N, C-alpha and C positions, 0 to 999 in steps of 0.2 A: 635497294636504295642507290647502290652504285650505278645500276643500269638507268635508273630514273635520272640521276644526276648527269650521266654521260650523254644520254640520247634525247633529252627533252629540253625545250626552252620554257622556263618557268616564270610566271609573274612574280613580282616582289614578295607577295604574301606567301606563296609556295616556297620561295627561296628561304624565307625566314623560318618557316616550319621545318624545312630540311636541315637548316643549320642547327636548330634546336634539337632535332632528333639525333643528329650526329654527335652533338655535344653530350646529350644524355647517355648515348651508348658508350661514349668514351668514359664518362664518369662511372657508369655501371661496371665497365671493364676494370677500372681502377679499384672500385670497391671490392670486386670479386677477387682481384689479385692481392690487394694490399690492405683491405679492411682489417684483417686480423693483425697485421703488423702495426697499424695505427692504434688499435686497442692495446696491444702489448707495450707500445711506447709509453702509455700512461701507467700501466700496472707493473712493469718490470724495470729494474734499475738501468739496464742497457737496452731496453726494448727488445724487439725480436731481432736477434743477430744471426747472421750466417756464420756461425762460429768457425766452421771449416775455412771459409774464405778469409775471415779476419785473422785467424791463426797464421796463415801464410803471408798475407799482405801487410798486416800491421807489424808483426815481428820482423819480417824481411826488410821493411822500410826503416823501422826505428833503429835496427842494429845493422844497417847496411855497411857501415864503416868497419864493423868487426867480423860480420859473417861474409863468406863468399858464396857463390851460387851452388857449390857442391857440398858445403859443410853444414847446410841448414839443419837437416835432420840429426846429424851427429851432435851438433851443439844443443839442439832441443833435448836429445836423450841425456846429454851430460848435465843439462840444467835440471832435468827430472830427477837425476840421482841426488842432486843437492836440494831438491824440493819435495814434491808430493809423492814421488816414486809410483806413478801410475802405471808405467810400462815395466814388465818383468823381463827376465833374461830370455824368454822365448819370443819376444816381440820381433816381428818382421819389419824391415825397413827398406825403402828404395835407395840404392846407391845412386846418387844424383850425378855421378860422373859417367855411368854406363846405363842407367835406368833399370838394371837388374834388381830384383827383389831378393834380399839376402837376410841373414841373421844380423842382429844388432852388433855383434862382435866382428863382423866381416867388413865393416865400413871404416874408412879412414877416421882417426880421432879428431875431435873438435879442436881447432886452434885457439885454445883458451888464453894463450899469451897475448892475443890481440885485445882482450877485454881488460880494462882496469878493474880493480876490486869493486868499486861502486857500480860500474856498468854491469859486471857479472851478477851482482846481487839484484840489480834492477831487472836483468834478463830472466833470472830464476823466478823472480816475483811475477813477471808478466806471463811466463810460460805456465806457472801455477794457476794464475787467474783465468787464462784462456782454456786450460784443461777443464776447469770447473764449468765453463760455458758449453763445452762439447758434451753432447749426449754420451752416456756410457758406451752405447753401441758403436759410436764413431771414434772413440779415443784410440783404439789400436789401429784402425784403418787409416787414420790421418797420416801416419808415417809412410804409407805406401802410395800416396799421391805423388805429384811430380814437382814438388818443391816450389821455390820462389823464382819467377821468371820475368818480371817487368824490367825494362832497360834501366841503366843507371840514371838517365835523365829524369825518369819518373821517381826513381828510388831516392834521389837526393832531395827533391822537393817534398815528396810524401814523407820522407824521413824527418824533415824539419817539422812538418805538421805533427807527426806521431810523437816526437820528442817534446812537443809543447802541449800535448793533450794526453797526460798519463791516464791509465785505466782506473786509478784511484778516484778521479773526478768523473763520477758516473754520468752526470748530466752533460758535461762537455763531450765525453766519449760517445754518449748516445747521439748527440747532434752530429758528431763526426761520422758515425757509422751510417747516417742517413743522408749524407751530402750527395750521394749518387742519385737519390730520388730527386733532389733539388736540381742537379745537373740535367736530368731527363726532362723535368718540367720546364726549365729554361729553354731547352732545345725545342720543345713542342710549342711554347709561346712564340719563339722566333719563327717557327713554321707558320703559325697562324697569322703573324704580322706580315711576313714576306710573301706568302702564297694566299691562303684563305683559311678560315676556321674549319671548314669541312675537311680539307686536306689534312690539317693538323689533327683533327679528331680521329680520322681513319688511321693516321700514323700512330696516334696514342693507343687506339684499340690494339694495333699490332704489337707495339712495344710492351704494353702492360701484360698482354697475354702471350707474348712470344715464347714458344715452347723451349727454347734453349736457356732461358733465364727467368722464367715466370717466378715471381716472388722474391727475386734476388736483387732488386733495385734498392731494397732497404737492408740494413744490417750488414753492410759491406764497408770496406775501407778504400775509397777512391778507385774502385775497380772499373768504374764507367766514366772516368774523367775525360776519356777520348770522345764520348758521345756528343756533348755540346760543341766541342771543337770541330768534329767532322761535319756536324750539321751546319755550323757557321761557314765552313769551307765551301760546302755545296751551295748554300744560299748566296754567298759572295760570288761564286762562279756563275750562278744564274744571272746575276746583275752585271756581269763582265768586269767585276772588280778583282783583277788577278793578283795584285799584291796582297790584298786582304785575304783572298782565298788561300794563297800560298802560306801566309802566316798561320791561319787556323789549321790548315792541312798539316803543316809541320808540327804544330802543337799536338794534334791528334797522334801523329806518328811517334813523337817523343814520349807520349803517354803509353801507347801500346803500338808496336811497330807495324802491325798488319796494314794500316792505311797506306804504307809505302807501296804495297802491291796494287792498290786502287789507282795509283798514278801511272801504272804501266800503260794503260790505254792513252793517257795524255801524252806520254812519251812517243807512242806509236803514231799518234796524230801529228805530233811535231815533226817526226821524220817524214811522214807523208807530205806535209805541207812544205817542208824545207826543200824538197826536190823540185818544187814548182815556183819559179821566181815571181810568177804573177800573183801569188798569194802572200806578198811581203807583209801586209798588215797583220794577217792572221798568224803568220810565223812569229811576228813580234809579240802578239798576245800570249801565245804558248811559250815562247822563249822567256818572256818576263816572268811567267808563272814558275817555270823550271828554275830560273836563276834565283828568284826570291825564295823558293822552296828550299833549294840547296843551301842558301845562305842561312836561313833559320835553322836548318838541320845541323849545320856546323856549329852555330851558336848553342844549340841544345846539347850537342855532343860535348862541348866545352863545359857546360853546366854539369854534365854527368861525370866529369873528371874532378869535381870538387869534393868528392867523398874522401875518406881516409885512405882509400886504395888508389886514388888518382886514375890516370888513363888505363891502368891495368884492368880496372873494373869492366871496361868495354870488351877487352879481349876475353876475360872470363865469361862475360855474358854471351859473346858470340859462340864460344865453345859449348856452353850450356844449351843455347837455343838451337844449335845444330843437332845435338843429341835429342833434344825435345821434339823438334820437327820431324826427325826420322821416326821416332816412336809413335807419333800421332797417326802415321800412315796405317798402323795396324790396330789402333785402339778403336773399338767398334762405334762409339758414340761421337767421334769427331767428324768434321765435315770437310770434304775436298775430293777432287777427282781421283787422286791416288788412293784415298781411303775407300772410295766406292769400288775401285778395281780390286783392292785387297779383300774387301768384304765379300764381293761377288765370287772371288776366286777361292775362298775358303769355305769349308763345310759348315762351320759354326755349330757343330754338334755338341761340344762340351759346354754345359751350362755353367754360369758363373753368377755370383752375386756381390763380388767385391773386386777391387784392383788386384788383390793377391790371387784370387781364383782365376781371374781373367788373364793373368800374365802369360801362362802357356798358350792361350788362344791368340794373344797379340803376337807372340813369337811365330805361331803357325801362320797367321795372316801375313806377316812380313816375309816369311819364306815363300808363301804362295804368290805374293806380289812380285817377287824377283823374277818369277817365270813369265809374268805378264807385264813387266815394266815397259816393254816396247809399245804396248797400247797407249800408255801415258805419253810417251815421247811422240807417238804418231798424232795423237789428239792435240797435244800442246803445240806442235809445229803446224798442224793443220789449222788450229785456231788463230795462230799468229798470221799465217799466210792469208787465211780467209778474211780476217779483220782488215788487214792492209788492202786486200783486193776490193773490199766493200766500203772503204773509208770515205769515198766521195758521197756515199748515201747516208753517212752518219751525221746527225745534227750536233751542234755545239754541246747540248746537254746529253745527247746520246752517248757521248764519250764517257760520261760519268757512269752510265749503265754498263758500258763495256768493261769498265774497271772492275766491277763485281764478277763478271764472267772470267776475266783474267785472274783475279784473286782465287776464284774457285779452281781454276785449272792449275795454277802454279803453287798454291799453298794448301796445307791441311791445318785446320784451326779448331780450337775448342768451340763448342756450339754457341757460347754466349757472345762471341765476336760477331755473329751473324745478326745480332740485333741491329747492326749497322744497316741492314736492308731497309730500315725505316726511312732512310733519306731518299729512297727511290720514289716515295710518295711526292717528294718535291721535284725530282727529276722528271717524272711523268705524271704531272697533276691532271686530274680529270677535267678541270676547267679550261685546259689548254690543248687537249688532244685526246681523242677517243682510244688511241692505242694504250693509254694509261689504264684503261679498264682491265686489260689483260694482266698487267702487272699488279694492280690493286687487288683484283679478284684472286690472282694466283697466290699472293702473299697471305691473304685472309683465309683462303681455302687450306693452305698449308698449316696455318695455325689451328684451324678447325679440326683437321685430320688428327693432328698430334694431341689436341685436347681430348679427343675420343679414345685414341689408341694408346697414348702414353700419359695418362692423366696424373700419374705419380711423379712425372719428371722425365727429362730427356736423358739424363745420365743414368742409363741402365745398361745391362750387358746382354740384352736379348738380340741375338744375331738376326733373326727373321724380321723383327719389327724395324730394326735399323737399316736392313737392306732395302725394305720398301721405302722407308723415309729418305734414304740417300738417293734412291731412284727418282723420287718426287722432287727433291732439291735439284738434281741434275736436270730434270725436265723444266723446272723454273728457270734455270740458267740458260737452257737452250732457247726458251721463249724470250728471255731477256736479250739474248744475242740476236734473235730474229727481229724483235721490236726495235733494237738500237740500230740495225743495219738495213732496214727495209724502206727507209725514206726515199723519196724521189731525188734524183740528182738534179740540183737546181743551181741557178746562179748564186755565187757566194756561199757554196757549201762549206768552204773553209772558214767563213766568217763567224763571229759570235752571233747568237740567235737574233738579237735586235737588229744588227746590221744586215744580216741575211734576209730577215723578214722585210726590211725596207727595200732591199734590192729586188726581192721577188715582187713586191707591190708595184714598184716603179716599172719593172719589166712587163708585168701584166697590163698596166695602164698604157704602156707604149703599144702593146699588141692590140688592145681593144680601147681606142681612145674615146669611144662613145659610151663607155661604161665605167667611168672614173668616179661616179658618185659613191660616197661612203656615208654610213650612218643612216639611222631611221628617217630623219627628216629629209635627207637628200634622196633616199629611195622613194619616199611617198610624196615628196613635193610639199610646198607650203603655199599659203595664201590662196587667192582666187583661182590660180592655175593648177591647183593641186590635182584635179582629176586628169588633166592633160599630162602633167609631168610625171605622174605616178603610173601612167598606163604601161610604160615599157620597162618599169623597174623590175629587178630580179625578185 
């Protein structure tokens, strides 16, 4: 269907049939991924919850003023002693200051003095409630995950929501745990309005079946708040509305900070334009985006200071996220260039089925990466130089595609963040360029492969499967780099797409003054002279 859409000119009836087919496929994808969740929303008090995710995000947000980023598990264990006593003395727990997995007595104690007596009682009650939601097989393992990591800007606002929707109110909590699905649907509707319904349908198929988060858009707590914001940023950029794009992009960054890396290509484009005084207007467009983006980020940082810990919360978060990012390089199911190098450089012979069992493997991969870190530096520098050298061939929208390449090179991320690839369907829509077929097809083939090979989920510890997966993702990023930088160097290459298109049209008309007719009626001619005027039409 993608080939038919990209390479054929279809009559109105055929277009209607195609739209219907794409929509039906999107609905089928939704039913496959979330039909069970909708049924459980009717039959269970909280619906189908991702208790593991809610455990971290809900507790971390609601008690953000009392908890810091490194004491999360220590306080959960202390609350368990005053509550259900699910975890015994043999429990293993991750030390969130170093990411080592140790015995429960080897971590720093919980700072209980930060809690007032009523708040501590509420915390114990919430921990007990969430323990009951966790399957028994997951209760011990949850303490070996990587803690609570959203930035203070998200935590302050999400904390306000969590404190106004207690777990006792099951209906309100159920609605809150499914807001992420509403966020996703809003983003897809925006795609349909701004681009077309077929593009939105293909994006929906990708998002609903995305291997890194299939089934996780329901039963979470504001974990995907960044998705509609990033979609809005891309759609505003497409329309040359830079102030609006900067606002939405900053909102996405303040929800989860990875969208900051996506702006790296915009920064490179600005530097490339800045050195050429002839592109003053284009420099202004990019400069306005960067200025407004920075302004909104500063405002969001100020909001993050409103918690009980004030500006110190940002310093604590920066320390935690530094340790977190370094650990992801060696964790087999995360995504990024350094992670690929670490995985390829390690043997992966030790089988694992949990974070605890995989911890020695992570340490081995990190040690192996140190011997080959020079490869990452070489590729990263080469990518920067290559992108700058080819920047004149990059379209205004192509810059957004390059942002994903730079994010892959510079960051290692948990797999669910790569659901953001869905915005590429708007960056390279099939109805505006056939190169989009490569990106659309690549994304859907990636989903199809993982549906076959990793049908139980992407968060597994199978070294061989993830090595193949990471190589495929690297191939997709290479294809994206080529697609974004292979355009012809044309007049106005530094301009927004609409302005550049107008400049190209005018230049073409000046070179071929006898072929300025546009539109079907101009090509075919009208009235009694139709045969004569249509004879030389293209």
